[in-house]
Structures are given as C-alpha cells and as structure tokens.
C-alpha positions in Angstrom: -41.6 157.0 52.1 -38.5 155.9 53.9 -36.6 157.9 56.0 -33.3 159.4 54.7 -30.6 156.9 55.6 -28.2 158.1 58.0 -24.5 158.6 57.4 -22.0 156.1 58.4 -19.9 156.8 61.7 -17.1 159.3 61.0 -18.7 160.2 57.5 -19.8 163.8 56.7 -23.3 164.3 55.9 -24.0 163.7 52.5 -24.5 167.1 49.6 -26.2 166.0 46.8 -25.8 162.4 46.9 -22.0 162.2 47.6 -20.1 162.9 50.9 -18.5 166.1 51.4 -14.7 165.3 51.4 -13.2 168.6 49.6 -12.2 167.1 46.5 -12.3 169.0 43.5 -15.2 167.7 41.4 -15.7 167.6 37.8 -12.0 168.1 37.4 -11.0 164.7 35.3 -12.8 163.6 32.1 -13.1 159.9 30.7 -9.9 160.0 29.3 -8.3 161.6 31.8 -9.8 158.8 34.0 -8.5 155.9 31.3 -4.9 157.1 31.1 -4.7 157.4 35.0 -6.3 153.7 35.5 -3.7 152.5 32.8 -1.0 154.4 35.0 -1.8 152.2 38.2 -2.0 148.8 36.0 1.4 149.7 35.2 1.6 147.1 32.2 5.2 147.4 31.4 5.8 146.6 35.5 3.8 143.9 35.2 4.5 142.3 32.1 8.3 142.3 33.5 7.2 140.5 36.5 4.6 138.1 35.1 5.4 137.2 31.9 8.0 134.9 32.2 7.0 133.2 35.5 3.2 132.8 33.4 5.2 131.1 30.3 7.0 128.9 32.8 3.6 127.7 34.1 1.5 127.3 30.9 4.0 127.8 27.8 2.4 129.1 24.6 -1.0 129.5 26.3 -0.1 132.5 27.6 -2.5 134.4 25.8 -5.3 132.0 26.8 -4.7 132.6 30.3 -4.7 136.0 30.0 -8.1 136.1 28.5 -9.4 133.7 31.3 -7.9 136.1 34.0 -9.6 138.8 32.1 -13.1 137.3 32.2 -13.6 137.7 36.0 -11.8 141.4 36.0 -14.1 142.2 33.4 -17.5 141.5 35.7 -15.9 143.0 38.8 -15.8 145.8 36.5 -19.3 145.5 35.8 -20.7 145.1 39.0 -18.1 148.1 40.3 -20.0 150.0 37.5 -23.3 149.5 39.0 -22.4 150.0 42.5 -20.8 153.3 41.4 -23.8 154.4 39.5 -26.1 153.6 42.9 -23.7 155.4 44.8 -20.6 157.3 43.6 -18.2 157.6 46.3 -14.7 157.9 46.8 -14.6 155.4 49.5 -15.7 152.6 47.1 -15.2 149.2 48.7 -15.3 150.5 51.9 -18.7 152.4 51.7 -20.3 149.7 49.6 -19.5 146.9 52.0 -20.4 149.1 55.2 -23.7 150.2 53.9 -24.6 146.8 52.6 -23.0 144.5 55.2 -22.3 146.8 58.1 -19.0 148.6 59.5 -16.9 145.3 60.0 -16.9 144.1 56.5 -16.3 147.7 55.0 -13.4 148.5 57.5 -12.0 145.3 56.6 -12.3 146.0 52.8 -10.8 149.2 53.3 -7.7 148.2 55.6 -7.4 145.3 53.1 -6.8 147.9 49.9 -4.7 150.0 52.1 -2.2 147.0 53.1 -2.4 145.7 49.3 -1.7 149.4 48.0 1.5 149.7 50.4 2.6 145.9 49.3 2.1 146.9 45.4 3.6 150.5 45.9 6.7 149.3 47.5 7.2 146.8 44.6 6.6 149.0 42.0 9.5 151.7 43.1 11.5 148.9 43.7 11.3 147.9 40.0 11.7 151.7 38.8 14.9 151.5 40.9 16.2 148.7 38.7 15.3 150.2 35.6 16.7 153.6 36.6 20.0 152.3 37.2 19.8 150.3 34.2 19.3 153.3 32.1 22.3 155.3 33.9 24.6 152.4 33.4 23.5 152.4 29.3 24.0 156.1 29.1 27.5 156.3 30.9 28.6 152.8 29.4 29.5 151.7 32.9 27.4 148.2 33.7 29.0 148.1 37.0 26.1 150.9 38.0 23.1 148.4 37.3 24.3 146.6 40.2 24.0 149.4 42.6 20.3 148.4 42.5 20.4 145.1 44.4 22.7 146.9 47.2 19.9 147.1 49.9 20.5 150.3 51.5 20.5 152.1 47.9 17.3 150.6 46.9 15.6 151.0 49.7 16.5 155.0 49.8 15.8 155.4 46.2 12.4 153.7 46.6 11.4 156.1 49.3 12.4 158.9 46.9 10.4 157.3 44.1 7.5 157.0 46.9 8.0 160.4 48.0 7.8 162.2 44.8 4.6 160.1 43.6 3.0 161.6 47.0 3.7 165.2 46.4 2.3 164.6 42.9 -1.0 163.2 44.3 -1.0 165.9 47.4 -0.7 168.8 44.8 -4.2 168.1 43.3 -6.1 165.5 40.4 -4.9 167.7 37.7 -1.4 167.3 38.4 -1.8 163.6 38.7 -3.7 163.7 35.5 -1.4 166.1 33.3 1.9 164.0 34.5 -0.1 160.5 33.7 -0.5 161.8 30.0 2.8 162.1 29.4 4.4 158.8 31.2 1.7 156.4 30.0 1.6 158.0 26.5 5.3 157.1 26.5 5.0 153.7 28.2 2.3 152.6 25.9 4.0 154.0 22.7 7.4 152.1 23.7 5.4 148.8 24.3 3.7 148.9 21.1 7.0 149.7 19.4 8.3 146.7 21.1 5.7 144.3 19.9 5.5 145.4 16.4 9.1 145.0 16.1 9.4 141.6 17.4 6.6 140.4 14.8 8.8 141.9 12.1 11.9 140.6 13.0 9.9 137.2 13.2 8.3 137.7 9.6 11.7 138.8 8.0 13.6 135.9 9.4 15.5 137.8 12.2 13.8 136.0 15.3 15.6 134.1 18.0 13.3 131.2 17.9 10.5 131.9 15.4 7.3 130.3 16.3 4.2 131.1 13.7 1.3 132.3 15.1 -1.4 129.7 16.2 -5.3 130.4 17.4 -4.6 127.5 19.8 -2.7 129.9 21.8 -5.9 131.2 22.9 -7.3 128.0 24.5 -6.4 128.1 28.2 -7.5 124.4 28.3 -5.0 123.0 26.2 -2.6 123.6 29.0 -4.2 120.1 30.3 -2.5 120.5 34.0 -5.2 122.2 36.3 -2.6 123.0 38.5 -0.7 124.9 35.7 -4.0 126.8 34.5 -4.7 127.9 38.7 -0.8 129.2 38.6 -1.3 131.1 35.5 -4.4 132.4 36.3 -3.3 134.0 39.6 -0.4 135.3 37.6 -2.9 137.1 35.0 -5.0 138.3 37.5 -2.0 140.2 38.8 -1.3 141.6 35.9 -5.2 143.8 36.1 -4.3 145.1 39.3 -4.7 148.6 39.8 -7.5 149.3 37.1 -10.3 149.8 40.1 -8.5 153.4 40.9 -10.8 155.0 38.1 -13.4 154.3 40.6 -11.8 155.7 43.6 -11.8 159.2 41.8 -15.5 158.8 40.8 -16.0 162.1 42.8 -13.7 164.0 41.3 -14.7 163.3 37.5 -17.0 164.6 35.1 -20.5 163.3 35.1 -19.5 160.8 38.3 -22.5 158.2 37.8 -21.3 157.4 34.3 -17.8 158.4 33.8 -15.8 156.0 36.3 -17.8 152.8 35.3 -17.1 153.7 31.7 -13.5 154.4 32.2 -13.1 151.0 34.1 -14.7 149.0 31.6 -12.1 151.2 28.9 -9.2 150.2 30.7 -9.6 146.7 31.3 -10.4 146.4 27.6 -7.4 148.2 26.3 -5.1 146.5 28.9 -6.3 143.3 27.7 -5.7 144.1 24.1 -1.9 145.2 24.6 -1.2 142.5 26.7 -2.5 140.0 24.3 -0.3 141.8 21.5 2.9 141.6 23.5 2.2 137.8 24.6 1.8 136.8 21.0 4.6 138.9 19.5 7.1 137.8 22.0 6.1 134.4 21.7 6.5 134.7 18.0 9.9 136.1 18.3 11.2 134.3 21.1 9.6 131.1 21.4 8.8 129.5 25.1 11.8 127.2 25.2 15.1 127.8 27.5 17.1 129.0 25.2 19.2 132.1 25.4 16.3 134.4 24.7 13.9 131.9 25.0 10.6 132.8 27.1 11.2 129.9 29.2 14.8 130.7 30.2 14.8 131.4 33.9 18.1 133.8 33.7 15.7 136.3 31.9 12.4 135.8 33.1 12.6 138.4 35.9 13.3 140.9 33.1 12.2 139.8 29.6 12.1 143.1 28.3 15.3 143.7 29.0 16.7 140.8 28.1 15.2 140.9 24.5 15.4 144.6 24.0 19.0 144.5 22.1 17.5 141.8 19.9 
C-alpha cells in the first residue's frame, strides 16, 4: 500500500478526504447548487451582451452555434464531475492542476480564475448599472435618467456598490446566497420564459416585426458556410456558458459532495442551453435577423436586444 499523499504547501491536512477550510459542509442541496450555478451564468446578462453580435456573425444559425458551443461545455462538465468524484475540493482547477501537473500549473490555473472573475464581475455590475438606471427612468418617466449610467464616475461608483453588496452576501454564508438566488434566479428565468413565449405568440398571431417561420436548419451550425464566422459565433457561444463551474467550487459545502456538484453542473448546462435555444428561436421568429428597426441584425439595438424588443 502506498504512503499517504502529503498535502500541498500551504494546504491544511485533509480531513475525511477534504481539506479543512472552515466551510459549512452539507448546507447546499442539488436544487440549491443548480440555482447558484444558473445565477453565475446570468442568462439575461449574457444574452443581452452576446445575442446581437452572434446574429451578426452567423444569422439564423444562432441555435446551431449555441449547440456547437454547448458540446465542449458539456464534456468539460463531465470531466469536472469525475475529478470532483475523485477529489472534492473547493480549490477545483487549482487543486487538481497542482496535484496532477505540479504547483506551477495549479497556481497559474488559480490566478487565471481570479483574473477572469474580476473581469467578468465588473462587466456584470456594469450591465446591472445600465438596467438599474433604465428601470428608474421608466418608473419616473424621465428618459434622461437612463443616460446617467454612461457617466464614468456614476457608473464606477454604482458598480462598486453592487460589488460590495455581492461581497457582503457571499461573506455571510452559503445559505444566505442560496436563499437570495432562489428569488433572483426564479424571477430572472420567469421573465425570460415570458419574453420567449410572448415573442412566439406575437409571431403566430401576425403581430411580429419580421415574422420568420421556424426552420430546423437553424440548428445546423455548418450551414453558415464561412469558417471564420463559425469561429466568431462559437467564441461568443462559449462565453454565454461562463460560470457553470461554480457548482464545483462549492463542492465542500454541498450534501453528498462526491455526487451532487457533478450532477448540478450537468443539470445547470442542460437547463441553460434549453433556455438559450428557446430564446434564440423565439426572437428570430419575432424579429428576424435583418437590419430593420427591431431586427436582430440592427447594430443600434444589439447592445441591448431585450430592452429594444420589450415594448414590442
């Protein structure tokens, strides 16, 4: 029998197969993990940022590109599931990389995740600021308020407040995060479903802006024809799945840590791809991919497709 493996430098001795980090073990179930995973992907934000540019690159083949981008995400989820089954540790890529390839690779993976999180979180907060001022402008009937979001000083200040709020919630405990995300994710997904259903109904009743009958060929990414367009669309598609792996980073706080995080990761990406496909199909059916006033190919509305189409 081989000798027990020594812990990494700076790592506490394992307890029951896990490093002792003072985390609240067994506080998150499967549904809670899936909800938190969806919250970190932030489907409303990601589609707001990516749907328009993807349409510009591949046209009606957006559903096919989403499926093409989904395949590597699903395979990575399966890989992470097996790694987590062998070694459930909140360090995920850092811990697994360090164990398998040495500390240099592990630390690079860890710092890469930190840098990416900082970049993504600041962009998430930036979108939140824009929508916040749009909401205030609509409630008060003062359109000029929406422009305040583009003032650099106001934008940065409110962004920092959003980040501070998120930090305080995270600092309390995972239970607080879980309860808050039940409300936020439930509301977000409900609104997106209503949006998609309304778009389909408007198309079927003859009230669409540019009615485009559904066609199964939309799911064929290779119908794009131009390889560079496929690559551009694929890069955007992969972006919209960003964040699903959070279900693995809280594996030490889930119930049955060897199975629950992997199942949650797989369920999260399956739910998200279904939601994305529904929204992409419904909006193409309603607005088309042309460059008209409300067409998805119109560059003037691509930075915020949902807001542009919400009135319609």
